[in-house]
N, C-alpha and C positions, 0 to 999 in steps of 0.2 A: 612400751611408748618408743623405745631407742628400734627397736628391731623395725618396728611398720614401718616408722621413717627412712632404716637404712631399704628396707627391700622394696619402698617408691624408688628410691633411687637406683636401684640394680634392674630395676623393668627400664625407667626409664633408657640407660647408659649400653645394656648386656644388646649388643648387637648382633645377636646371631640368627635362631629361625625362624622360620615363617611367622610361627606364632608369636615373636619377639617382636618381628618388625612390625605385626597387625598392633603392640600395641605400640610406637614407635610414632605409628600415624595420628594417633591421637591425641590431641594435645591434654587432656588432662589421667592424671591414674588417679583412682580412690581405693581405700581401703577400710576397712571399720578394725579398731581392738576388738569388738566381737562382734561376731555374727550370731549369734543365740543367744535370747535372755528365757532364763532356767526362773520360774515361776515354782517355788518353792514352798512349805510352811514357814510361817514369819515370814514370808518376802514383805520388804520395806520401799521395795522401787532398788533401780538403776539405773547406774549411770552408761551413758554412752558418749563413746567418740569417736569423729571420722575424722581422717587424713585423707589429704590430696597433695599434689603438684602439678601447677600449670608451667606448660611450656612458651606461653604466649602470653600477653595480658590482659587483662579482660575483670567483668564483672560478675559473682557469684551466685548463686540462689539455693541454698539447698531445704528439698521435702521430702519429711516424715510421712507418710501414710498407711494408715494400717485399712484393714480390709470393709470393704460399703456393707452398712446394715442400714434399715429398711427401722427407724423411729418416730416414738411418739411424743408429741406435746401434748403436757393437760396446761388450759388454763382455767383457776380461780379463780369463783365469784364469790364475794360473801352475801349471802341469801337469809335473812331473817337470822340473824350474827352469826353464822353455823360457814364456815368455807366449806363448796364444796366442789370438785370437779364443772366450770360448765360449758366446754368447748373445748377439744384436743382435732388435730392435725397431726396427720402422718407424713413421712419424709422417708426417700428412696435414695438408696446411694447418697449415703451418708455413713462419711471414712469414722471406725470407733477409733481414731487417734490420728491425731494433725499436730504436725510441728514445723519449723521451720529455723531456716538461719540465713544472712542476705550481709554481705559485704560492705555494701550501702543503705540506703533507703531505696524502697523500692520503685519508688520516682527519677529516680537518678542511675536504676540499671536500667531501664529498656519501658517502652510504651506500656499503658493500663490494660490495653488490648492483647497485648501480646502476653503477658507476663499472666492474666486472664482468661489466654487459652490456652494454656503449661500446667494452671490449676495453682499460682505461684500468688499467696497471700489467702486470708478469708476471704476476701471479697468474691476471691476468686472460685473460691467455691459454690457446686452445681450441685441443689439438694430441689429432687425432684417431686413436688407433697403427690400424695396416694389420690388425694378426692380434686378436681380446680370446681370444686362448688364455694370457694371462699374469693373474695373479691382482692386483686393483686397487693392489694393493701394490708388486711389481713394476713394473708402469704407471708408476706414481709415481716410482720412482728411477730408468726411465728417461728422463723426463721431464724430470726434474733434474739430470744430467745431460749430455741436449743443452739443457738452458738456459746449465746451463757454459759446454760445448764451445761453444756459441756468444759465452758472454761473452768467452773465450778468446781467440775472433777479431774481435771489438772488433765484432759484430754485435746483442748486445746490450749493454745498460748493466748497469755494475754498481749505478747509482741511480739515478734519476731527477735532470734537469737543473736550474736554478731560474731560471724567468722575470723574466727581469727591468723592475721599469718605472723610464721614464723621467719619467711623475710619474701623477698619478695617473690619469691615460688612457692615456697609450702604455706601449706594452709592446715587448720583445723576444727572441727565446729563439735561441741557438746553439747548436749542433751539432755535432761534429766526424764527418763520414764517410771510413772509413780505406783506405787503396789496395786492400783485397782486396774491399771492396763489391762485391754482385753487379748484373749490369747491371739493368735493368729500368724500368716505371714505378714510383712511390712514392706515396702517400697519405699525404698530411698534413691534418690534421685538427683545428682548435682550439673544444676545446667549455668553454661557458660555462654555469658553474654559480652563482643566485642562493637561495641559504641552504639548499641543499643537494640541491636541484632542477637540472635539465639547464633551459635556458634557450634554446639556440642550438648551433648546430655551422658552423662553417665550411671547405669544405674549398675544399686547392689540391692542384698536381701536379706533381710532380718527376721527370722523365727522367733516368737513369742510363746512361751510351750508350760504345761501346766506338767511335775515333775517331781515322781516319787510319792511320797503320800497325800500331796495337795493333789495331787494327779488321780490318786484314786478316790479323794473322796468325792471330787469335782467329776469327774466320772458318774458314784452311786448316785448324786444328788441331779445327774440330770436323766442317765439310764433310770433308776427304778428312785423318779421322784417322789409315790408317796407312802416308801416305804422311810426313805431320807425325811422327808415331815410326821413321820411317826414314832424314830428315834428322835428325834428333835427336841418330842413333846413330852416323849417316855422319860429323856436326859432333863427338859424343865423339867417333871413332876416329883421327880427322884431328888435333886436339888432343893427344891421349895421343902420335902417332904426333911433330908437331911437338916435345912434351915432351920423348920421349926420342933426336932428331936433337940434339937441342943441349943433348942431356947428351952424348952420342955427344961433340961437338967440343971441349966444355968439357974 
């Protein structure tokens, strides 16, 4: 952690090359404690910390967004005492993961329209329905259900995180990535607002990937789906047979 902070100070103070001059022209300098999350066997989540320093006053918003995917929301109804899937609606451009941290309440940082235009906040996420056969109210209900499902999975936040200021210039934000996080390339954008206007955007990339035996198992399950299913069934049968033999001996 100390090394990261010293690196940020160095980037701001070193007055030499052209690349450093470009860095000095920026108001913010951002760094990640780790720009890759490795999912291994037994992975139970990871903590992600972002450090930053700004040379001018302003309000901050940090957004983590995973790869966009198409997702389907299903609504169940009870028919003759049995719960069945009654209706469904698919949405495009749904982030596999989304989280954010703010230096103050959204409404105090910038106008709602400006925040939404940059995808800051759950209300700003724009899910495109696959089919427009539903009326707007029905689409909105499905969108709300999708957000609730993602929140239960830990892939969407219940509320924004707080950006912690170490002093007037240095800040940090802490996030927790759950064990069921989807793999892929993630974007981490830090926005600086001054008097309700966007002044600067700084973007970092985060890679979430399966590694080791976990990666091999994941690849086998997706590329050899039938074989993986047969192996799973066989292992289940062997486990059942082993339990039966054990009980007989007892």
